Each structure stands twice: as C-alpha cells, then as structure tokens.
GUVO-239845 format. One line per 4 residues: number of its first residue (from 0); their letters; for each residue z, y, x of N, C-alpha, C. Coordinates in Angstrom, 1 decimal, always signed. Each point is the difference from the previous one (the first is absolute). Layout:
N
NUM	A	Z,Y,X,Z,Y,X,Z,Y,X ~ ... $
! end
This chain:
87
0	XXXX	-93.2,+119.0,+42.2,-1.4,-0.1,-0.1,-0.3,-1.2,-0.9 ~ -0.6,+0.3,-1.1,-0.3,-1.1,-1.0,-1.5,-0.3,+0.1 ~ -0.4,-1.2,+0.0,-1.4,-0.5,+0.1,-0.4,-0.4,-1.4 ~ -1.0,+0.6,-0.5,-0.5,-0.3,-1.4,-1.1,-1.0,+0.0 $
4	XXXX	-0.5,-0.4,+1.2,-1.1,-0.9,+0.0,+0.4,-1.2,+0.8 ~ -0.7,-1.1,-0.3,+0.3,-1.3,+0.8,-1.1,-0.2,+1.0 ~ -1.0,+0.9,+0.0,-1.1,-0.2,+0.9,+0.4,+0.4,+1.4 ~ +0.1,-0.9,+1.0,+0.5,+0.3,+1.3,-0.8,+1.1,+0.7 $
8	XXXX	-1.3,+0.0,-0.2,-0.8,+1.1,+0.7,+0.4,+1.4,-0.6 ~ +0.2,+0.0,-1.3,+0.4,+1.3,-0.6,+1.4,+0.4,+0.5 ~ +0.9,-1.0,+0.1,+1.3,+0.3,+0.5,+0.0,+0.5,+1.4 ~ -0.9,-0.6,+0.8,-0.1,+0.5,+1.4,-0.5,+1.4,+0.0 $
12	XXXX	-1.0,+0.3,-0.8,-0.5,+1.4,-0.1,+1.1,+1.0,-0.4 ~ +0.7,-0.4,-1.0,+1.1,+0.9,-0.4,+1.0,+0.2,+1.0 ~ +0.4,-1.0,+0.8,+1.0,+0.1,+1.1,-0.6,+0.9,+1.1 ~ -1.2,-0.2,+0.3,-0.6,+0.8,+1.1,-0.1,+1.5,-0.4 $
16	XXXX	-0.2,+0.2,-1.2,+0.0,+1.4,-0.5,+1.3,+0.7,+0.2 ~ +1.1,-0.7,+0.1,+1.3,+0.5,+0.1,+0.4,+0.2,+1.5 ~ -0.8,-0.5,+0.9,+0.4,+0.0,+1.4,-0.4,+1.3,+0.7 ~ +0.8,+0.2,+1.1,-0.4,+1.1,+0.9,-1.2,-0.4,+0.8 $
20	XXXX	-0.7,+0.9,+0.7,-1.1,-0.3,+0.8,+0.3,-1.0,+1.1 ~ +1.2,+0.2,+0.6,+0.4,-1.0,+1.1,+0.3,-1.4,-0.6 ~ +0.6,-0.1,-1.1,+0.2,-1.3,-0.6,-1.4,-0.7,-0.4 ~ -0.9,+0.8,-0.5,-1.3,-0.5,-0.4,-0.7,-0.5,+1.3 $
24	XXXX	+0.1,+0.8,+1.1,-0.7,-0.4,+1.2,+0.6,-1.4,+0.5 ~ +1.3,-0.2,-0.1,+0.5,-1.3,+0.4,-0.5,-1.1,-0.9 ~ -0.1,+0.2,-1.3,-0.5,-1.0,-0.9,-1.4,-0.3,+0.3 ~ -0.8,+1.0,+0.3,-1.4,-0.2,+0.3,-0.2,-1.0,+1.2 $
28	XXXX	+0.9,+0.2,+1.0,-0.1,-1.0,+1.1,+0.3,-1.4,-0.4 ~ +1.0,-0.2,-0.9,+0.3,-1.3,-0.5,-1.2,-0.6,-0.8 ~ -0.5,+0.9,-0.8,-1.2,-0.5,-0.8,-1.1,-0.4,+0.8 ~ -0.3,+0.7,+1.1,-1.1,-0.3,+0.9,+0.2,-1.4,+0.6 $
32	XXXX	+1.3,-0.2,+0.5,+0.3,-1.3,+0.6,-0.2,-1.2,-1.0 ~ +0.4,+0.3,-1.3,-0.1,-1.0,-1.0,-1.4,-0.4,-0.3 ~ -0.9,+1.0,+0.0,-1.4,-0.2,-0.3,-0.9,-0.4,+1.1 ~ +0.4,+0.4,+1.2,-0.9,-0.3,+1.2,+0.9,-0.2,+1.2 $
36	XXXX	+0.8,-1.0,+0.1,+0.9,-0.2,+1.1,-0.8,-0.3,+1.3 ~ +0.6,+0.4,+1.1,-0.7,-0.3,+1.3,+0.2,-1.4,+0.4 ~ +1.1,-0.6,-0.4,+0.2,-1.4,+0.3,+1.0,-0.7,-1.0 ~ +0.1,-1.3,+0.0,+0.8,-0.7,-1.0,+1.5,+0.4,+0.1 $
40	XXXX	+0.5,+0.4,+1.2,+1.4,+0.4,+0.2,+0.2,+1.3,-0.8 ~ -0.9,+1.0,+0.1,+0.2,+1.2,-0.8,+0.0,-0.3,-1.5 ~ -0.9,-0.9,-0.4,+0.0,-0.3,-1.4,+1.4,-0.6,-0.5 ~ +0.5,-0.9,+0.9,+1.3,-0.7,-0.3,+1.1,+1.1,+0.0 $
44	XXXX	+0.0,+0.9,+0.9,+1.0,+1.0,+0.0,+0.0,+0.9,-1.2 ~ -1.2,+0.4,-0.4,-0.2,+0.8,-1.2,+0.5,-0.7,-1.2 ~ -0.3,-1.3,-0.1,+0.4,-0.7,-1.2,+1.4,-0.7,+0.0 ~ +0.7,+0.1,+1.1,+1.3,-0.6,+0.2,+1.0,+0.6,-0.9 $
48	XXXX	+0.8,-0.8,-0.6,+1.1,+0.6,-0.8,+1.2,+0.4,+0.9 ~ +0.7,+1.0,-0.4,+1.2,+0.4,+0.7,+1.1,-0.9,-0.3 ~ +0.6,-0.5,+1.0,+1.2,-0.9,-0.1,+1.2,+0.8,+0.1 ~ +0.8,+0.1,-1.1,+1.2,+0.7,+0.0,+1.2,-0.9,+0.1 $
52	XXXX	+0.1,-0.7,+1.2,+1.2,-0.8,+0.2,+0.3,+0.0,+1.4 ~ +1.3,-0.1,+0.3,+0.4,+0.0,+1.4,-0.6,-1.1,+0.8 ~ -0.2,+0.2,+1.3,-0.5,-1.1,+0.9,+1.0,-1.1,+0.1 ~ -0.6,-1.2,+0.2,+0.9,-1.2,+0.1,+0.6,+0.0,+1.4 $
56	XXXX	+1.0,-0.8,+0.2,+0.7,-0.1,+1.3,-1.1,-0.4,+1.1 ~ -0.9,-0.9,-0.3,-1.0,-0.4,+0.9,-0.9,+1.2,+0.4 ~ -0.4,+0.8,-1.0,-0.8,+1.2,+0.3,+0.7,+1.0,+0.8 ~ +1.3,+0.2,-0.3,+0.8,+1.0,+0.8,+0.1,-0.5,+1.4 $
60	XXXX	+0.2,-1.3,+0.2,+0.1,-0.6,+1.4,-1.4,+0.2,+0.7 ~ -1.0,-0.3,-0.7,-1.4,+0.1,+0.7,-0.3,+1.5,+0.4 ~ +0.4,+0.9,-0.9,-0.2,+1.4,+0.3,+0.8,+0.4,+1.2 ~ +1.2,-0.4,+0.1,+0.9,+0.3,+1.1,-0.6,-0.6,+1.3 $
64	XXXX	-0.4,-1.2,-0.1,-0.6,-0.7,+1.2,-1.3,+0.8,+0.5 ~ -0.8,+0.4,-1.0,-1.2,+0.8,+0.4,+0.3,+1.3,+0.6 ~ +1.1,+0.7,-0.4,+0.4,+1.2,+0.6,+0.5,-0.2,+1.4 ~ +0.7,-1.0,+0.2,+0.5,-0.3,+1.4,-1.2,-0.3,+0.9 $
68	XXXX	-1.0,-0.8,-0.5,-1.2,-0.3,+0.7,-0.7,+1.3,+0.4 ~ -0.2,+0.9,-0.9,-0.6,+1.2,+0.2,+0.7,+0.9,+1.0 ~ +1.3,+0.0,+0.0,+0.8,+0.7,+0.9,-0.1,-0.5,+1.4 ~ -0.3,-1.3,+0.2,-0.3,-0.6,+1.3,-1.4,+0.3,+0.4 $
72	XXXX	-0.8,+0.6,-0.8,-1.4,+0.3,+0.4,-1.0,-1.1,-0.3 ~ +0.4,-0.9,-0.9,-0.8,-1.2,-0.2,-1.0,+0.2,-1.2 ~ -0.1,+1.3,-0.5,-0.9,+0.2,-1.1,-1.4,+0.2,+0.5 ~ -0.9,+0.1,-0.9,-1.5,+0.2,+0.3,-0.3,+1.4,-0.3 $
76	XXXX	-0.6,+0.7,+1.0,-0.3,+1.4,-0.2,-1.1,+0.2,-1.0 ~ -0.2,+1.2,-0.5,-1.1,+0.3,-1.0,-1.3,-0.3,+0.7 ~ -0.1,+0.3,+1.3,-1.3,-0.3,+0.7,-0.3,-1.5,+0.0 ~ +1.1,-0.8,+0.2,-0.1,-1.4,+0.1,-0.5,-0.6,-1.4 $
80	XXXX	+0.6,+0.6,-1.0,-0.4,-0.5,-1.4,-1.5,+0.4,-0.2 ~ -0.4,+1.2,+0.4,-1.3,+0.5,-0.2,-1.0,-0.9,+0.7 ~ +0.4,-0.4,+1.2,-0.9,-0.9,+0.8,-0.1,-1.3,-0.6 ~ +1.1,-0.6,-0.6,-0.1,-1.2,-0.7,-0.9,+0.0,-1.2 $
84	XXX	+0.0,+1.2,-0.7,-0.8,+0.1,-1.2,-1.5,+0.0,+0.3 ~ -0.4,+0.5,+1.2,-1.4,+0.1,+0.3,-0.5,-1.3,+0.6 ~ +0.9,-0.9,+0.4,-0.4,-1.3,+0.6,-0.7,-0.9,-1.0 $
! end
C-alpha cells in the first residue's frame, strides 16, 4: 500500500476506505475515545504507545505475587471496584 499524500487526515481516510465494516467499527470506537474520553485514564490508554519489550524481572515478580494474592482470594471484586468508583 503506497501513500501518495503526507496529509495525515487524507491518509486516515484512505486507510479507512480499505477496511472491512468490522475493522471500521473498531476504529470508530478508538476515534470517539480520542475525541471525547469519559475520563483521563481512557485518554491515556488511547494515547499510550505499545511497548514491545519483555517485562523486567521486577515486573515478572510483581505479576507472580499478584496472581498468588488473587488465588488466595485477596483481590477486589468488580462490585467492590464499582462501589469505590461511586464514593
């Protein structure tokens, strides 16, 4: 696929024209979040760059520790998180 324009909006239009309806629907959701996010976290997630590197030893250890904690039932339920969000 060769792009003949340097205008980002035109490039976006050209790419969207090549998408299936399902792909376009997914992109529309991302566009809506970028333009009118519900909260700052959603904006940050939409704008976050993908990190293509393996996790550090500390991160691997923290993930393992969290999984053990969840296995012991020490996690917070979805209802608990929802209750915290409304407080």
